[in-house]
N, C-alpha and C positions, 0 to 999 in steps of 0.2 A: 468511227472511233475504234482505235486498235485495242487488242486484248490487254496490252500493257497499260494503256490509259484507263481502261475499265477496271483493272486490278487496282490501280492507284486511287481511283474514285471510291472503290469499295473499302480500301484501307483508310482513306480519309473519313468516310462515313462511320466506320467502326471506331476510329479514334475520337470523333466528335461525340458519338454515343457514350463511349467510355468516359470521356471528359464530363459529360452531363451527369452520368451516374456518380462519378467521384465527387462532383460539386454537391450533389444532393446528399451524399453521405457526410460530407464535411459540414453542411448546414445542419443536419440532424445531430451530429456530434457536438457542434457549437451550442445548439439548443440544450443538449443534455448537460454540457458543462455549466451553462448558465443556471440550469435547474439545480445541479449539485452545489454550486456556489451559494445559491439562495438557501438550500437545505442546511449547508454547513453553517451559514451565518445564523440561521434560526436555532440550530443546535448549540452554537456557542453562546447565544443569548440565554437559552434555557439553562445551560450549564452554569453560567455566571449567576443567574437567579437562584438556582439550587444551592450553589456555594454560599450565597448570602443568607439563604434560609438556614443552612446547616450551621453557619457561624452564629446566627441569632439564637438558634436552638441550643447550641453549646454554651453560649453566654447565659441563657436562661437557666439551663441545667446547673451551671456553675453557681449561679445566684441561689438556686433552691438548695443545693448541697451546703452552701455557706450558712444558710438559715438553720439547717438541721444541726 
């Protein structure tokens, strides 16, 4: 095997390793995005629930003030 062929094989091996590492990083980032999407959905649900509670409390307060 010539030195040029050996160098080409080394370059190919380095590219394959880099590709595997990049694929792993992409998979980790995709998992993180999925987790963040789930967190975001849960926070939106909680915010909606708190808004409903705030509306109910405001309505109750308005009713109490009306009675006074």
